[in-house]
Predicted model as a PDB file, atoms N, CA, C, CB and O in Angstrom, pLDDT in the B-factor column:
MODEL        1                                                                  
ATOM      1  N   MET A   1      29.399  42.938  26.243  1.00 55.00           N  
ATOM      2  CA  MET A   1      29.160  41.745  25.460  1.00 55.00           C  
ATOM      3  C   MET A   1      27.735  41.722  24.937  1.00 55.00           C  
ATOM      4  CB  MET A   1      29.441  40.503  26.285  1.00 55.00           C  
ATOM      5  O   MET A   1      26.796  42.166  25.598  1.00 55.00           O  
ATOM      6  N   ASP A   2      27.606  41.197  23.745  1.00 64.00           N  
ATOM      7  CA  ASP A   2      26.264  41.035  23.191  1.00 64.00           C  
ATOM      8  C   ASP A   2      25.629  39.777  23.753  1.00 64.00           C  
ATOM      9  CB  ASP A   2      26.305  40.979  21.650  1.00 64.00           C  
ATOM     10  O   ASP A   2      26.270  38.749  23.974  1.00 64.00           O  
ATOM     11  N   LYS A   3      24.366  39.917  23.962  1.00 71.00           N  
ATOM     12  CA  LYS A   3      23.619  38.775  24.493  1.00 71.00           C  
ATOM     13  C   LYS A   3      23.225  37.861  23.325  1.00 71.00           C  
ATOM     14  CB  LYS A   3      22.349  39.250  25.290  1.00 71.00           C  
ATOM     15  O   LYS A   3      22.744  38.344  22.299  1.00 71.00           O  
ATOM     16  N   ILE A   4      23.423  36.569  23.472  1.00 68.00           N  
ATOM     17  CA  ILE A   4      23.070  35.606  22.425  1.00 68.00           C  
ATOM     18  C   ILE A   4      21.603  35.222  22.599  1.00 68.00           C  
ATOM     19  CB  ILE A   4      23.994  34.336  22.481  1.00 68.00           C  
ATOM     20  O   ILE A   4      21.184  34.715  23.639  1.00 68.00           O  
ATOM     21  N   ARG A   5      20.858  35.478  21.559  1.00 66.00           N  
ATOM     22  CA  ARG A   5      19.436  35.131  21.613  1.00 66.00           C  
ATOM     23  C   ARG A   5      19.234  33.745  21.020  1.00 66.00           C  
ATOM     24  CB  ARG A   5      18.574  36.180  20.857  1.00 66.00           C  
ATOM     25  O   ARG A   5      19.898  33.369  20.054  1.00 66.00           O  
ATOM     26  N   ALA A   6      18.318  32.996  21.600  1.00 68.00           N  
ATOM     27  CA  ALA A   6      18.066  31.631  21.138  1.00 68.00           C  
ATOM     28  C   ALA A   6      17.426  31.633  19.751  1.00 68.00           C  
ATOM     29  CB  ALA A   6      17.165  30.887  22.135  1.00 68.00           C  
ATOM     30  O   ALA A   6      17.800  30.838  18.889  1.00 68.00           O  
ATOM     31  N   THR A   7      16.469  32.520  19.543  1.00 72.00           N  
ATOM     32  CA  THR A   7      15.824  32.597  18.223  1.00 72.00           C  
ATOM     33  C   THR A   7      15.981  34.011  17.687  1.00 72.00           C  
ATOM     34  CB  THR A   7      14.308  32.198  18.301  1.00 72.00           C  
ATOM     35  O   THR A   7      15.678  34.993  18.365  1.00 72.00           O  
ATOM     36  N   HIS A   8      16.442  34.086  16.508  1.00 77.00           N  
ATOM     37  CA  HIS A   8      16.640  35.364  15.841  1.00 77.00           C  
ATOM     38  C   HIS A   8      15.338  35.743  15.128  1.00 77.00           C  
ATOM     39  CB  HIS A   8      17.839  35.297  14.834  1.00 77.00           C  
ATOM     40  O   HIS A   8      14.509  34.878  14.844  1.00 77.00           O  
ATOM     41  N   GLU A   9      15.164  37.014  14.846  1.00 82.00           N  
ATOM     42  CA  GLU A   9      13.966  37.489  14.157  1.00 82.00           C  
ATOM     43  C   GLU A   9      13.816  36.811  12.792  1.00 82.00           C  
ATOM     44  CB  GLU A   9      14.017  39.018  13.989  1.00 82.00           C  
ATOM     45  O   GLU A   9      12.708  36.495  12.358  1.00 82.00           O  
ATOM     46  N   LEU A  10      14.934  36.599  12.137  1.00 83.00           N  
ATOM     47  CA  LEU A  10      14.911  35.953  10.831  1.00 83.00           C  
ATOM     48  C   LEU A  10      14.322  34.545  10.925  1.00 83.00           C  
ATOM     49  CB  LEU A  10      16.323  35.899  10.240  1.00 83.00           C  
ATOM     50  O   LEU A  10      13.563  34.130  10.050  1.00 83.00           O  
ATOM     51  N   HIS A  11      14.666  33.818  11.973  1.00 83.00           N  
ATOM     52  CA  HIS A  11      14.139  32.466  12.154  1.00 83.00           C  
ATOM     53  C   HIS A  11      12.634  32.492  12.393  1.00 83.00           C  
ATOM     54  CB  HIS A  11      14.845  31.770  13.321  1.00 83.00           C  
ATOM     55  O   HIS A  11      11.915  31.616  11.913  1.00 83.00           O  
ATOM     56  N   GLN A  12      12.160  33.475  13.120  1.00 84.00           N  
ATOM     57  CA  GLN A  12      10.727  33.593  13.366  1.00 84.00           C  
ATOM     58  C   GLN A  12       9.978  33.885  12.071  1.00 84.00           C  
ATOM     59  CB  GLN A  12      10.448  34.691  14.399  1.00 84.00           C  
ATOM     60  O   GLN A  12       8.912  33.320  11.826  1.00 84.00           O  
ATOM     61  N   ARG A  13      10.531  34.763  11.246  1.00 87.00           N  
ATOM     62  CA  ARG A  13       9.882  35.068   9.973  1.00 87.00           C  
ATOM     63  C   ARG A  13       9.869  33.860   9.053  1.00 87.00           C  
ATOM     64  CB  ARG A  13      10.580  36.233   9.287  1.00 87.00           C  
ATOM     65  O   ARG A  13       8.868  33.591   8.389  1.00 87.00           O  
ATOM     66  N   ARG A  14      10.981  33.127   9.010  1.00 90.00           N  
ATOM     67  CA  ARG A  14      11.037  31.929   8.183  1.00 90.00           C  
ATOM     68  C   ARG A  14      10.030  30.889   8.659  1.00 90.00           C  
ATOM     69  CB  ARG A  14      12.446  31.341   8.191  1.00 90.00           C  
ATOM     70  O   ARG A  14       9.361  30.247   7.850  1.00 90.00           O  
ATOM     71  N   LEU A  15       9.928  30.727   9.976  1.00 90.00           N  
ATOM     72  CA  LEU A  15       8.993  29.752  10.530  1.00 90.00           C  
ATOM     73  C   LEU A  15       7.561  30.104  10.137  1.00 90.00           C  
ATOM     74  CB  LEU A  15       9.127  29.684  12.064  1.00 90.00           C  
ATOM     75  O   LEU A  15       6.808  29.229   9.710  1.00 90.00           O  
ATOM     76  N   SER A  16       7.179  31.360  10.274  1.00 91.00           N  
ATOM     77  CA  SER A  16       5.810  31.735   9.928  1.00 91.00           C  
ATOM     78  C   SER A  16       5.562  31.569   8.428  1.00 91.00           C  
ATOM     79  CB  SER A  16       5.527  33.185  10.356  1.00 91.00           C  
ATOM     80  O   SER A  16       4.468  31.176   8.022  1.00 91.00           O  
ATOM     81  N   ARG A  17       6.561  31.863   7.608  1.00 94.00           N  
ATOM     82  CA  ARG A  17       6.427  31.680   6.164  1.00 94.00           C  
ATOM     83  C   ARG A  17       6.306  30.199   5.816  1.00 94.00           C  
ATOM     84  CB  ARG A  17       7.625  32.301   5.428  1.00 94.00           C  
ATOM     85  O   ARG A  17       5.506  29.824   4.960  1.00 94.00           O  
ATOM     86  N   ASN A  18       7.101  29.356   6.480  1.00 95.00           N  
ATOM     87  CA  ASN A  18       7.039  27.922   6.220  1.00 95.00           C  
ATOM     88  C   ASN A  18       5.716  27.322   6.675  1.00 95.00           C  
ATOM     89  CB  ASN A  18       8.190  27.215   6.909  1.00 95.00           C  
ATOM     90  O   ASN A  18       5.165  26.454   5.999  1.00 95.00           O  
ATOM     91  N   VAL A  19       5.207  27.772   7.805  1.00 96.00           N  
ATOM     92  CA  VAL A  19       3.909  27.280   8.284  1.00 96.00           C  
ATOM     93  C   VAL A  19       2.812  27.690   7.304  1.00 96.00           C  
ATOM     94  CB  VAL A  19       3.599  27.825   9.712  1.00 96.00           C  
ATOM     95  O   VAL A  19       1.939  26.886   6.979  1.00 96.00           O  
ATOM     96  N   GLY A  20       2.852  28.922   6.838  1.00 95.00           N  
ATOM     97  CA  GLY A  20       1.856  29.385   5.866  1.00 95.00           C  
ATOM     98  C   GLY A  20       1.917  28.586   4.577  1.00 95.00           C  
ATOM     99  O   GLY A  20       0.881  28.202   4.035  1.00 95.00           O  
ATOM    100  N   LEU A  21       3.105  28.336   4.087  1.00 96.00           N  
ATOM    101  CA  LEU A  21       3.258  27.552   2.869  1.00 96.00           C  
ATOM    102  C   LEU A  21       2.778  26.121   3.081  1.00 96.00           C  
ATOM    103  CB  LEU A  21       4.717  27.559   2.409  1.00 96.00           C  
ATOM    104  O   LEU A  21       2.166  25.530   2.192  1.00 96.00           O  
ATOM    105  N   GLY A  22       3.053  25.567   4.251  1.00 97.00           N  
ATOM    106  CA  GLY A  22       2.581  24.213   4.561  1.00 97.00           C  
ATOM    107  C   GLY A  22       1.068  24.128   4.562  1.00 97.00           C  
ATOM    108  O   GLY A  22       0.500  23.157   4.061  1.00 97.00           O  
ATOM    109  N   ILE A  23       0.412  25.132   5.117  1.00 98.00           N  
ATOM    110  CA  ILE A  23      -1.054  25.153   5.131  1.00 98.00           C  
ATOM    111  C   ILE A  23      -1.603  25.241   3.710  1.00 98.00           C  
ATOM    112  CB  ILE A  23      -1.572  26.336   5.975  1.00 98.00           C  
ATOM    113  O   ILE A  23      -2.558  24.545   3.367  1.00 98.00           O  
ATOM    114  N   VAL A  24      -1.004  26.089   2.892  1.00 98.00           N  
ATOM    115  CA  VAL A  24      -1.445  26.219   1.499  1.00 98.00           C  
ATOM    116  C   VAL A  24      -1.271  24.897   0.751  1.00 98.00           C  
ATOM    117  CB  VAL A  24      -0.661  27.342   0.785  1.00 98.00           C  
ATOM    118  O   VAL A  24      -2.155  24.500  -0.007  1.00 98.00           O  
ATOM    119  N   LEU A  25      -0.158  24.221   0.951  1.00 98.00           N  
ATOM    120  CA  LEU A  25       0.074  22.945   0.278  1.00 98.00           C  
ATOM    121  C   LEU A  25      -0.919  21.883   0.727  1.00 98.00           C  
ATOM    122  CB  LEU A  25       1.493  22.466   0.536  1.00 98.00           C  
ATOM    123  O   LEU A  25      -1.419  21.116  -0.096  1.00 98.00           O  
ATOM    124  N   VAL A  26      -1.210  21.830   2.018  1.00 98.00           N  
ATOM    125  CA  VAL A  26      -2.184  20.856   2.529  1.00 98.00           C  
ATOM    126  C   VAL A  26      -3.569  21.136   1.943  1.00 98.00           C  
ATOM    127  CB  VAL A  26      -2.237  20.897   4.080  1.00 98.00           C  
ATOM    128  O   VAL A  26      -4.276  20.202   1.564  1.00 98.00           O  
ATOM    129  N   LEU A  27      -3.959  22.394   1.864  1.00 98.00           N  
ATOM    130  CA  LEU A  27      -5.253  22.737   1.268  1.00 98.00           C  
ATOM    131  C   LEU A  27      -5.300  22.364  -0.213  1.00 98.00           C  
ATOM    132  CB  LEU A  27      -5.537  24.233   1.440  1.00 98.00           C  
ATOM    133  O   LEU A  27      -6.308  21.846  -0.692  1.00 98.00           O  
ATOM    134  N   PHE A  28      -4.222  22.624  -0.929  1.00 98.00           N  
ATOM    135  CA  PHE A  28      -4.171  22.276  -2.351  1.00 98.00           C  
ATOM    136  C   PHE A  28      -4.291  20.769  -2.544  1.00 98.00           C  
ATOM    137  CB  PHE A  28      -2.868  22.788  -2.985  1.00 98.00           C  
ATOM    138  O   PHE A  28      -5.031  20.312  -3.415  1.00 98.00           O  
ATOM    139  N   ILE A  29      -3.575  20.004  -1.745  1.00 98.00           N  
ATOM    140  CA  ILE A  29      -3.645  18.546  -1.842  1.00 98.00           C  
ATOM    141  C   ILE A  29      -5.054  18.072  -1.509  1.00 98.00           C  
ATOM    142  CB  ILE A  29      -2.613  17.882  -0.899  1.00 98.00           C  
ATOM    143  O   ILE A  29      -5.567  17.156  -2.151  1.00 98.00           O  
ATOM    144  N   GLY A  30      -5.683  18.687  -0.510  1.00 97.00           N  
ATOM    145  CA  GLY A  30      -7.057  18.323  -0.151  1.00 97.00           C  
ATOM    146  C   GLY A  30      -8.033  18.595  -1.273  1.00 97.00           C  
ATOM    147  O   GLY A  30      -8.930  17.789  -1.523  1.00 97.00           O  
ATOM    148  N   ILE A  31      -7.874  19.724  -1.958  1.00 97.00           N  
ATOM    149  CA  ILE A  31      -8.764  20.049  -3.076  1.00 97.00           C  
ATOM    150  C   ILE A  31      -8.568  19.061  -4.217  1.00 97.00           C  
ATOM    151  CB  ILE A  31      -8.515  21.489  -3.569  1.00 97.00           C  
ATOM    152  O   ILE A  31      -9.543  18.560  -4.778  1.00 97.00           O  
ATOM    153  N   VAL A  32      -7.323  18.778  -4.564  1.00 96.00           N  
ATOM    154  CA  VAL A  32      -7.052  17.829  -5.650  1.00 96.00           C  
ATOM    155  C   VAL A  32      -7.587  16.449  -5.294  1.00 96.00           C  
ATOM    156  CB  VAL A  32      -5.538  17.753  -5.945  1.00 96.00           C  
ATOM    157  O   VAL A  32      -8.174  15.779  -6.143  1.00 96.00           O  
ATOM    158  N   TYR A  33      -7.393  16.015  -4.052  1.00 95.00           N  
ATOM    159  CA  TYR A  33      -7.900  14.715  -3.609  1.00 95.00           C  
ATOM    160  C   TYR A  33      -9.425  14.684  -3.682  1.00 95.00           C  
ATOM    161  CB  TYR A  33      -7.427  14.409  -2.171  1.00 95.00           C  
ATOM    162  O   TYR A  33     -10.007  13.717  -4.175  1.00 95.00           O  
ATOM    163  N   GLY A  34     -10.065  15.733  -3.194  1.00 92.00           N  
ATOM    164  CA  GLY A  34     -11.526  15.798  -3.229  1.00 92.00           C  
ATOM    165  C   GLY A  34     -12.071  15.764  -4.641  1.00 92.00           C  
ATOM    166  O   GLY A  34     -13.046  15.064  -4.914  1.00 92.00           O  
ATOM    167  N   LEU A  35     -11.457  16.508  -5.537  1.00 91.00           N  
ATOM    168  CA  LEU A  35     -11.908  16.498  -6.929  1.00 91.00           C  
ATOM    169  C   LEU A  35     -11.689  15.129  -7.572  1.00 91.00           C  
ATOM    170  CB  LEU A  35     -11.175  17.579  -7.733  1.00 91.00           C  
ATOM    171  O   LEU A  35     -12.508  14.683  -8.375  1.00 91.00           O  
ATOM    172  N   THR A  36     -10.603  14.471  -7.228  1.00 89.00           N  
ATOM    173  CA  THR A  36     -10.322  13.147  -7.765  1.00 89.00           C  
ATOM    174  C   THR A  36     -11.365  12.148  -7.288  1.00 89.00           C  
ATOM    175  CB  THR A  36      -8.918  12.686  -7.359  1.00 89.00           C  
ATOM    176  O   THR A  36     -11.867  11.352  -8.082  1.00 89.00           O  
ATOM    177  N   ILE A  37     -11.695  12.180  -6.009  1.00 86.00           N  
ATOM    178  CA  ILE A  37     -12.701  11.275  -5.468  1.00 86.00           C  
ATOM    179  C   ILE A  37     -14.060  11.558  -6.106  1.00 86.00           C  
ATOM    180  CB  ILE A  37     -12.785  11.409  -3.933  1.00 86.00           C  
ATOM    181  O   ILE A  37     -14.798  10.627  -6.429  1.00 86.00           O  
ATOM    182  N   ALA A  38     -14.394  12.830  -6.289  1.00 83.00           N  
ATOM    183  CA  ALA A  38     -15.678  13.176  -6.893  1.00 83.00           C  
ATOM    184  C   ALA A  38     -15.743  12.682  -8.337  1.00 83.00           C  
ATOM    185  CB  ALA A  38     -15.908  14.696  -6.839  1.00 83.00           C  
ATOM    186  O   ALA A  38     -16.784  12.192  -8.776  1.00 83.00           O  
ATOM    187  N   LYS A  39     -14.660  12.803  -9.065  1.00 80.00           N  
ATOM    188  CA  LYS A  39     -14.654  12.382 -10.468  1.00 80.00           C  
ATOM    189  C   LYS A  39     -14.649  10.866 -10.581  1.00 80.00           C  
ATOM    190  CB  LYS A  39     -13.441  12.965 -11.199  1.00 80.00           C  
ATOM    191  O   LYS A  39     -15.409  10.312 -11.375  1.00 80.00           O  
ATOM    192  N   VAL A  40     -13.826  10.191  -9.821  1.00 78.00           N  
ATOM    193  CA  VAL A  40     -13.723   8.738  -9.890  1.00 78.00           C  
ATOM    194  C   VAL A  40     -14.950   8.089  -9.263  1.00 78.00           C  
ATOM    195  CB  VAL A  40     -12.443   8.253  -9.190  1.00 78.00           C  
ATOM    196  O   VAL A  40     -15.363   7.009  -9.686  1.00 78.00           O  
ATOM    197  N   GLY A  41     -15.539   8.738  -8.253  1.00 70.00           N  
ATOM    198  CA  GLY A  41     -16.662   8.159  -7.539  1.00 70.00           C  
ATOM    199  C   GLY A  41     -17.977   8.202  -8.292  1.00 70.00           C  
ATOM    200  O   GLY A  41     -18.953   7.623  -7.817  1.00 70.00           O  
ATOM    201  N   THR A  42     -18.056   8.855  -9.436  1.00 64.00           N  
ATOM    202  CA  THR A  42     -19.300   8.926 -10.195  1.00 64.00           C  
ATOM    203  C   THR A  42     -19.446   7.673 -11.039  1.00 64.00           C  
ATOM    204  CB  THR A  42     -19.339  10.191 -11.085  1.00 64.00           C  
ATOM    205  O   THR A  42     -18.689   7.450 -11.984  1.00 64.00           O  
ATOM    206  N   ASP A  43     -20.429   6.863 -10.686  1.00 65.00           N  
ATOM    207  CA  ASP A  43     -20.693   5.617 -11.407  1.00 65.00           C  
ATOM    208  C   ASP A  43     -21.924   5.830 -12.288  1.00 65.00           C  
ATOM    209  CB  ASP A  43     -20.906   4.414 -10.415  1.00 65.00           C  
ATOM    210  O   ASP A  43     -23.014   6.032 -11.754  1.00 65.00           O  
ATOM    211  N   PRO A  44     -21.793   5.792 -13.600  1.00 62.00           N  
ATOM    212  CA  PRO A  44     -22.947   6.048 -14.473  1.00 62.00           C  
ATOM    213  C   PRO A  44     -24.013   4.962 -14.384  1.00 62.00           C  
ATOM    214  CB  PRO A  44     -22.488   6.177 -15.907  1.00 62.00           C  
ATOM    215  O   PRO A  44     -25.105   5.139 -14.924  1.00 62.00           O  
ATOM    216  N   ASN A  45     -23.731   3.848 -13.720  1.00 66.00           N  
ATOM    217  CA  ASN A  45     -24.710   2.769 -13.641  1.00 66.00           C  
ATOM    218  C   ASN A  45     -25.548   2.805 -12.366  1.00 66.00           C  
ATOM    219  CB  ASN A  45     -24.009   1.447 -13.738  1.00 66.00           C  
ATOM    220  O   ASN A  45     -26.522   2.059 -12.268  1.00 66.00           O  
ATOM    221  N   ASP A  46     -25.208   3.643 -11.386  1.00 67.00           N  
ATOM    222  CA  ASP A  46     -26.028   3.706 -10.184  1.00 67.00           C  
ATOM    223  C   ASP A  46     -27.111   4.768 -10.332  1.00 67.00           C  
ATOM    224  CB  ASP A  46     -25.158   3.998  -8.953  1.00 67.00           C  
ATOM    225  O   ASP A  46     -27.186   5.437 -11.363  1.00 67.00           O  
ATOM    226  N   GLU A  47     -27.949   4.926  -9.313  1.00 65.00           N  
ATOM    227  CA  GLU A  47     -29.087   5.841  -9.404  1.00 65.00           C  
ATOM    228  C   GLU A  47     -28.650   7.286  -9.620  1.00 65.00           C  
ATOM    229  CB  GLU A  47     -29.931   5.745  -8.149  1.00 65.00           C  
ATOM    230  O   GLU A  47     -29.229   7.996 -10.443  1.00 65.00           O  
ATOM    231  N   LEU A  48     -27.644   7.717  -8.892  1.00 63.00           N  
ATOM    232  CA  LEU A  48     -27.188   9.094  -9.028  1.00 63.00           C  
ATOM    233  C   LEU A  48     -26.447   9.313 -10.339  1.00 63.00           C  
ATOM    234  CB  LEU A  48     -26.296   9.469  -7.860  1.00 63.00           C  
ATOM    235  O   LEU A  48     -26.606  10.351 -10.981  1.00 63.00           O  
ATOM    236  N   GLY A  49     -25.651   8.355 -10.729  1.00 65.00           N  
ATOM    237  CA  GLY A  49     -24.872   8.492 -11.956  1.00 65.00           C  
ATOM    238  C   GLY A  49     -25.709   8.391 -13.212  1.00 65.00           C  
ATOM    239  O   GLY A  49     -25.316   8.908 -14.257  1.00 65.00           O  
ATOM    240  N   ALA A  50     -26.866   7.730 -13.133  1.00 69.00           N  
ATOM    241  CA  ALA A  50     -27.711   7.581 -14.310  1.00 69.00           C  
ATOM    242  C   ALA A  50     -28.223   8.939 -14.779  1.00 69.00           C  
ATOM    243  CB  ALA A  50     -28.886   6.642 -14.012  1.00 69.00           C  
ATOM    244  O   ALA A  50     -28.255   9.207 -15.980  1.00 69.00           O  
ATOM    245  N   GLU A  51     -28.625   9.799 -13.838  1.00 74.00           N  
ATOM    246  CA  GLU A  51     -29.073  11.143 -14.220  1.00 74.00           C  
ATOM    247  C   GLU A  51     -27.930  11.933 -14.849  1.00 74.00           C  
ATOM    248  CB  GLU A  51     -29.628  11.898 -12.995  1.00 74.00           C  
ATOM    249  O   GLU A  51     -28.128  12.642 -15.835  1.00 74.00           O  
ATOM    250  N   TRP A  52     -26.753  11.810 -14.284  1.00 70.00           N  
ATOM    251  CA  TRP A  52     -25.600  12.532 -14.813  1.00 70.00           C  
ATOM    252  C   TRP A  52     -25.274  12.054 -16.221  1.00 70.00           C  
ATOM    253  CB  TRP A  52     -24.381  12.355 -13.894  1.00 70.00           C  
ATOM    254  O   TRP A  52     -25.018  12.863 -17.112  1.00 70.00           O  
ATOM    255  N   ALA A  53     -25.282  10.730 -16.422  1.00 73.00           N  
ATOM    256  CA  ALA A  53     -24.966  10.170 -17.738  1.00 73.00           C  
ATOM    257  C   ALA A  53     -26.004  10.591 -18.766  1.00 73.00           C  
ATOM    258  CB  ALA A  53     -24.884   8.639 -17.670  1.00 73.00           C  
ATOM    259  O   ALA A  53     -25.660  10.894 -19.908  1.00 73.00           O  
ATOM    260  N   ALA A  54     -27.271  10.613 -18.370  1.00 77.00           N  
ATOM    261  CA  ALA A  54     -28.323  11.039 -19.303  1.00 77.00           C  
ATOM    262  C   ALA A  54     -28.138  12.510 -19.669  1.00 77.00           C  
ATOM    263  CB  ALA A  54     -29.730  10.811 -18.686  1.00 77.00           C  
ATOM    264  O   ALA A  54     -28.323  12.895 -20.824  1.00 77.00           O  
ATOM    265  N   GLY A  55     -27.783  13.309 -18.708  1.00 80.00           N  
ATOM    266  CA  GLY A  55     -27.538  14.739 -18.985  1.00 80.00           C  
ATOM    267  C   GLY A  55     -26.342  14.912 -19.919  1.00 80.00           C  
ATOM    268  O   GLY A  55     -26.361  15.790 -20.781  1.00 80.00           O  
ATOM    269  N   GLN A  56     -25.317  14.103 -19.767  1.00 80.00           N  
ATOM    270  CA  GLN A  56     -24.161  14.193 -20.651  1.00 80.00           C  
ATOM    271  C   GLN A  56     -24.534  13.790 -22.069  1.00 80.00           C  
ATOM    272  CB  GLN A  56     -23.021  13.315 -20.134  1.00 80.00           C  
ATOM    273  O   GLN A  56     -24.064  14.393 -23.035  1.00 80.00           O  
ATOM    274  N   GLU A  57     -25.375  12.774 -22.194  1.00 82.00           N  
ATOM    275  CA  GLU A  57     -25.813  12.348 -23.527  1.00 82.00           C  
ATOM    276  C   GLU A  57     -26.652  13.422 -24.196  1.00 82.00           C  
ATOM    277  CB  GLU A  57     -26.607  11.044 -23.439  1.00 82.00           C  
ATOM    278  O   GLU A  57     -26.505  13.674 -25.392  1.00 82.00           O  
ATOM    279  N   ARG A  58     -27.533  14.057 -23.430  1.00 86.00           N  
ATOM    280  CA  ARG A  58     -28.363  15.129 -24.000  1.00 86.00           C  
ATOM    281  C   ARG A  58     -27.491  16.314 -24.410  1.00 86.00           C  
ATOM    282  CB  ARG A  58     -29.444  15.585 -22.983  1.00 86.00           C  
ATOM    283  O   ARG A  58     -27.748  16.943 -25.437  1.00 86.00           O  
ATOM    284  N   ALA A  59     -26.478  16.621 -23.633  1.00 89.00           N  
ATOM    285  CA  ALA A  59     -25.601  17.765 -23.938  1.00 89.00           C  
ATOM    286  C   ALA A  59     -24.749  17.475 -25.178  1.00 89.00           C  
ATOM    287  CB  ALA A  59     -24.685  18.090 -22.725  1.00 89.00           C  
ATOM    288  O   ALA A  59     -24.396  18.395 -25.915  1.00 89.00           O  
ATOM    289  N   ALA A  60     -24.425  16.224 -25.405  1.00 86.00           N  
ATOM    290  CA  ALA A  60     -23.584  15.876 -26.552  1.00 86.00           C  
ATOM    291  C   ALA A  60     -24.344  15.955 -27.864  1.00 86.00           C  
ATOM    292  CB  ALA A  60     -23.015  14.483 -26.378  1.00 86.00           C  
ATOM    293  O   ALA A  60     -23.740  16.093 -28.927  1.00 86.00           O  
ATOM    294  N   LYS A  61     -25.666  15.868 -27.795  1.00 75.00           N  
ATOM    295  CA  LYS A  61     -26.470  15.888 -29.040  1.00 75.00           C  
ATOM    296  C   LYS A  61     -26.703  17.269 -29.562  1.00 75.00           C  
ATOM    297  CB  LYS A  61     -27.796  15.229 -28.821  1.00 75.00           C  
ATOM    298  O   LYS A  61     -27.357  17.437 -30.592  1.00 75.00           O  
TER     299      LYS A  61                                                      
ENDMDL                                                                          
END                                                                             
């Protein structure tokens, strides 16, 4: 009789592939979130944003 194994090799490969894909998706979401916060968080009226806004105006001329 063949012995029934609880986890097949195919299941192990799928699990590692799914974990890898999950990590990639989490990193991608983190990058998009970070870029969104950086873009939305720039206020041209505060001290830090004033330099950025002035640089944008100079670049546009």
